[in-house]
Structures are given as C-alpha cells and as structure tokens.
C-alpha positions in Angstrom: 0.0 0.0 0.0 3.0 2.5 0.7 4.6 1.8 -2.5 1.2 2.6 -4.1 0.6 5.9 -2.2 4.4 7.0 -3.1 3.8 6.4 -6.6 0.4 8.6 -6.8 2.5 11.2 -5.0 5.2 10.8 -7.8 2.7 11.4 -10.4 1.5 14.4 -8.8 4.6 15.8 -8.8 5.6 14.8 -12.2 2.2 16.8 -13.2 3.6 19.9 -11.3 6.8 20.0 -13.1 5.1 19.4 -16.5 2.8 22.3 -16.0 5.5 24.5 -14.7 8.3 23.7 -17.1 5.7 24.0 -20.2 5.7 28.1 -19.0 9.4 28.0 -19.6 9.9 26.4 -22.9 7.2 28.5 -24.8 10.1 31.4 -25.1 13.2 29.5 -23.6 15.1 26.4 -25.1 15.5 23.0 -23.9 19.3 23.4 -23.2 18.3 26.2 -20.7 15.5 23.6 -19.2 18.4 21.3 -18.6 20.9 23.5 -17.2 18.7 24.5 -14.5 16.6 21.3 -13.8 19.0 18.7 -13.5 21.5 20.7 -11.1 18.3 21.4 -9.3 18.1 17.7 -8.4 21.2 17.3 -6.8 20.4 20.5 -4.6 16.9 19.0 -3.5 18.4 15.2 -2.8 21.3 16.3 -0.8 19.2 17.9 2.3 16.5 14.8 1.7 19.7 12.2 1.9 21.3 14.1 4.9 17.5 14.2 6.8 17.3 10.4 6.0 20.8 9.7 7.3 21.7 8.0 4.2 24.2 10.3 2.8 26.8 9.2 5.6 26.3 5.7 4.5 27.0 6.0 0.8 29.9 3.9 1.2 27.9 1.1 1.9 26.0 1.5 -1.2 26.7 -1.4 -3.1 29.3 -0.2 -6.3 26.9 -2.3 -8.7 23.7 -0.7 -7.7 25.3 2.8 -7.5 26.5 1.7 -11.3 22.9 1.2 -12.1 21.8 4.4 -10.8 24.4 6.6 -12.3 23.4 4.6 -15.9 19.6 5.6 -15.1 20.7 9.2 -14.3 22.1 9.6 -17.8 19.5 7.6 -19.6 16.5 9.4 -17.8 17.4 12.6 -16.5 20.0 13.6 -19.7 18.8 11.7 -23.1 15.0 11.1 -21.9 14.7 14.5 -20.4 16.0 16.4 -23.3 14.3 14.4 -25.9 11.0 15.3 -24.2 11.7 18.9 -24.0 12.4 18.9 -27.8 9.5 16.7 -28.7 7.1 19.3 -26.7 9.3 22.3 -28.4 8.6 20.8 -31.8 5.0 19.7 -31.8 3.5 20.6 -28.5 2.4 18.5 -25.3 -1.0 17.7 -26.5 0.5 16.0 -29.5 3.5 14.2 -28.1 2.3 13.4 -24.6 0.6 10.1 -25.7 3.6 8.9 -27.5 5.7 9.6 -24.6 3.2 7.7 -22.6 3.9 4.5 -24.3 6.7 4.3 -21.7 4.3 2.6 -19.5 3.9 -0.3 -22.4 8.1 -0.6 -22.6 8.0 -1.0 -18.9 5.5 -3.6 -18.1 7.2 -5.6 -21.2 10.3 -5.3 -19.9 9.0 -6.0 -16.1 7.7 -9.5 -17.8 10.8 -10.3 -19.8 13.6 -9.1 -17.6 12.3 -9.3 -14.2 9.8 -12.2 -14.6 7.6 -10.4 -12.5 3.8 -11.7 -13.0 1.2 -9.8 -14.8 -2.5 -11.0 -15.0 -4.9 -10.2 -17.3 -7.1 -8.0 -15.0 -3.7 -5.9 -14.3 -3.2 -5.5 -18.5 -6.5 -4.2 -18.4 -6.1 -1.9 -16.1 -3.0 -0.6 -17.5 -4.6 0.0 -20.9 -7.5 1.9 -19.0 -5.0 4.1 -17.6 -3.3 4.9 -20.8 -6.9 5.3 -22.2 -7.9 7.8 -19.8 -4.7 9.6 -20.4 -5.5 9.6 -24.1 -8.9 11.0 -23.7 -8.0 14.0 -21.3 -5.2 14.7 -24.1 -7.6 14.6 -26.8 -10.1 17.0 -24.9 -7.1 19.4 -24.2 -6.1 19.4 -28.1 -9.5 19.6 -29.7 -10.9 22.1 -27.6 -7.5 24.4 -26.9 -8.4 28.0 -26.1 -8.3 30.5 -28.9 -6.0 33.5 -28.5 -7.9 36.5 -27.0 -6.3 39.9 -26.6 -3.1 39.5 -28.1 -2.2 36.4 -26.4 -0.4 34.2 -28.8 -0.1 30.8 -27.1 -3.2 29.5 -28.3 -3.4 31.2 -31.5 -3.2 28.6 -34.8 0.2 30.4 -35.8 2.2 27.4 -34.4 2.8 25.0 -37.0 3.7 21.7 -35.3 6.8 19.6 -36.7 5.1 16.3 -36.5 8.0 14.1 -37.7 10.5 15.7 -35.3 7.8 15.8 -32.5 7.2 12.0 -32.7 10.7 10.8 -33.0 12.0 12.5 -29.7 8.8 11.5 -27.8 9.3 8.2 -29.0 13.3 8.6 -27.8 11.7 9.7 -24.6 9.6 6.9 -24.2 11.9 4.1 -24.9 14.4 5.9 -22.3 11.7 6.6 -19.6 10.6 2.9 -19.8 13.7 1.5 -19.5 15.0 3.2 -16.4 12.4 1.9 -13.9 13.8 -1.7 -14.7 17.1 -0.4 -13.8 15.8 1.3 -10.7 14.4 -1.9 -9.7 17.7 -3.9 -10.0 19.3 -1.4 -8.0 17.0 -0.8 -5.5 15.3 -4.1 -5.0 15.3 -5.7 -1.5 16.2 -2.0 0.0 14.0 0.5 1.7 12.6 3.8 0.7 15.4 5.9 2.4 18.1 3.8 0.2 16.0 5.1 -2.9 16.8 8.6 -2.1 20.6 7.9 -1.8 20.2 6.1 -5.4 18.3 9.5 -6.5 21.3 11.3 -5.3 23.6 9.4 -7.3 21.6 9.4 -10.6 21.2 13.1 -9.9 24.9 13.6 -9.7 25.9 11.6 -12.8 23.4 13.3 -14.9 24.8 16.7 -13.4 28.4 15.8 -14.7 27.3 15.0 -18.3 24.9 18.1 -18.4 28.0 20.1 -17.3 30.1 18.9 -20.3 28.4 21.0 -23.2 29.4 23.9 -21.3 32.9 23.6 -22.4 31.7 24.9 -25.7 30.9 28.6 -26.2 27.7 28.5 -28.2 26.1 26.3 -25.3 27.1 28.9 -22.9 25.6 31.6 -24.6 22.4 30.1 -25.2 22.3 29.4 -21.3 23.5 32.4 -20.2 20.7 34.2 -22.4 18.2 32.7 -20.3 15.8 35.3 -19.1 14.6 35.5 -15.1 11.2 34.8 -15.8 11.9 31.4 -17.5 14.7 30.5 -15.0 12.2 30.7 -12.3 9.8 28.4 -14.1 12.9 26.0 -14.6 13.9 26.0 -11.3 10.5 25.5 -9.6 10.4 22.5 -12.2 13.3 21.1 -11.3 12.2 20.8 -7.5 9.3 19.3 -8.5 10.8 16.7 -10.7 13.4 15.9 -8.0 10.3 15.1 -5.7 8.5 13.1 -8.0 11.8 11.1 -8.6 12.5 10.8 -5.0 9.0 9.6 -4.4 9.5 7.1 -7.3 12.7 5.8 -6.0 11.2 5.1 -2.5 8.1 3.6 -4.5 10.3 1.2 -6.8 12.2 0.1 -3.6 9.1 -1.3 -2.0 6.7 -2.1 -4.9 6.9 -4.3 -8.2 7.5 -2.2 -11.0 3.9 -3.7 -12.5 2.3 -1.5 -9.9 4.4 1.7 -9.7 4.6 2.2 -13.4 1.0 2.2 -14.3 -0.1 4.3 -11.5 2.8 6.9 -12.4 0.3 7.4 -15.4 -2.2 9.4 -13.5 0.4 12.3 -13.8 -1.3 13.1 -17.2 -4.8 13.3 -15.2 -3.0 15.4 -12.4 -1.5 17.5 -15.3 -4.9 18.6 -16.6 -6.3 19.3 -13.2 -3.1 21.5 -12.1 -2.8 23.3 -15.5 -6.4 24.4 -14.9 -5.7 25.4 -11.7 -2.5 27.4 -12.4 -3.5 28.7 -15.8 -7.7 28.7 -15.7 -7.7 31.1 -18.5 -5.9 28.9 -21.1 -6.8 25.4 -20.5 -9.7 23.2 -20.8 -11.8 21.3 -18.2 -15.1 19.9 -19.7 -16.6 16.3 -19.6 -14.2 14.6 -21.9 -11.7 15.2 -19.2 -13.6 14.1 -16.4 -14.4 11.0 -18.3 -10.4 10.5 -18.8 -10.0 10.9 -15.1 -12.5 8.5 -14.3 -11.1 5.9 -16.5 -7.6 6.3 -15.4 -8.7 5.9 -12.0 -10.6 2.6 -12.7 -7.6 1.1 -14.3 -5.2 2.3 -11.3 -7.4 0.3 -8.9 -7.3 -2.6 -11.0 -3.3 -2.7 -11.1 -2.9 -1.5 -7.4 -5.6 -3.9 -5.7 -4.6 -7.7 -5.6 -6.4 -9.5 -8.8 -7.7 -12.1 -6.3 -9.3 -9.8 -3.9 -10.9 -8.0 -6.7 -12.6 -11.2 -8.3 -13.7 -12.4 -4.8 -15.3 -9.1 -3.5 -17.0 -8.8 -6.6 -18.2 -12.8 -6.6 -16.8 -13.0 -10.6 -18.2 -16.4 -12.1 -15.5 -18.9 -12.0 -14.7 -18.9 -15.9 -14.4 -15.0 -16.1 -12.1 -15.2 -12.8 -9.8 -17.9 -14.4 -9.6 -15.3 -17.3 -9.0 -12.3 -15.1 -6.2 -14.1 -13.1 -4.4 -15.8 -16.0 -1.0 -14.2 -15.5 1.8 -13.9 -18.1 
C-alpha cells in the first residue's frame, strides 16, 4: 500500500513539473531547461539524503547498484528529459504526450521479460484503461484548446507543429523513460525507501556531470547565459518538483513491483490537466471529456493496485471469468 501511495505522490509531482516547465519552454530552450532543472535535482536530494541519514552511509551503497543508478541518471535525466523537451518544443505537449506515455508499455513488457514479474489479465486491462484515460484527457485538451484573445498568441493557430521531429523525440523519450524503472529495480530491490533517496542522488550527480560537459563550448554557454529571469524561475520550480517526483518514485520502486508503480505513474497526465487548469484557468480546458478520462484512469489504477484475487472475490466474479482475469503472464 505504501508503494502505491508513493507512486501516486510521484505522479502528482511530475504533473506540477510538467505544468511549470511548459511555461518556460514557450520562450526558452531545452538546453536552458536542462542546465537549470538537472542540477536542481542535486540541490534537492542532498538535504533529503542528509535528513534520512543515508548520505553518511554512501560507502555502504553497493558499487553495482551505484553503477545502475548512474546509468539511470544519464538515460533518464539527460537523454529522456532532453528528448521530451525537444518533442514538446517541436510539436507541443498535446500531440507528443500520448507517444511519450507509451513508456508504460515498454516498462510492463520489460518487467515481464527481464524481471519475470507476474502480470494478470486484469492488470493488463487496468494498464490499458490508465493509458486510455490519459489519451482521452489529451484529446479534450487538443480539440478544445482555447483560441487566442487579447493579443495572447500561445493558443493561436500560428504554431505549426513539426510532427515527424516531435514524434521521433517523443519515441526516444518513451524508450528512455520506460527502461529506467527496470534499472532502478535492479539497483534498489530488497532495500528501503530511504535507500531510494540515496540512489536518486547518485543518479542526479551523474546526470549533472554529463549536462555540465557541453558548457565547455562557447555556443552552449551563450545559450544558457541568455536565459531570462522569468524562464529561470519556471525551470527552477520544475527542477524542484521533478526532483520530488523522482524521490517518491525511487522510494516506491524500492518497496513495490514495477508492474504496480509504473501504471500508477500514468495518473500524472490526469493530475497535469487538473494542475494546469488551476494554475492557468484562462488557458486550459476542463470539460466532460476530461472528467471521463479521470474516471477511466482511476478505474484502471484500482485494477492494477489492488490484488486481482481480492477484486475477483469481492465482486463474486463467475468462475470462467475469474479464471480469465487471474490468468498470468
């Protein structure tokens, strides 16, 4: 149960990150976002590791686990995040988010093949419902996007999405994001939530080191130093919330199977719609389709989070249907 709660908190934190970073990349660049948000993860994880008492036990952290977490940091925080920013910049969040969310399919397949985790038919249905609910909410946001008014060009039809580039970078992001939970499970299995914080710090340190390398080139430095104060604020906020999201995620993955954590993380798209509506009510859409998407995703989350045997027993499902729902991969 604690693992499921931590996964939902992670989803909510990811949603706040998405709502804030979107404000920054409208006029900023992905490189600027990376230069601020990735080091911010180190700033956030160091005090968390200190408060948890894990920083003083870093020498006890297995070398193999540290290598897995360092590789995870580069793959997720550098490659995946950069591709996600590029995809959003090229085609917008609404077009690329459903492609990026295919990460759950990548993770579920790898969890069965690599980790040999069981997956019941009901869990597969639940995962499909979560993804379907996310797609429904994205469709509402895309089809009913508010028109520009009063000189505001953010919602105007002047933006021409570069579909091929957007989908290409979103696909790379999905592969990166979908693979890293398996790496985290290898590193953090049979540990506790506090160890997940230390693992997250190692991942962020490795990612920050890689992000710092391009600053050796003058052109990259000019790009970063041209960052406006307004965009720096949004990128810093996003860095804080994505660090919190990763902290919750690593703690969850240390306690619960990947097949439970990853589908629950897909609730981030639902939370993102809610937080965006709250933060920018004049530039977001919240209607019946969004409510339908929320309900669909929550139903799927319950199917995944609750033991299939308990659901079948509570609902008194007929024997033939129960056997089908309990079938495992």
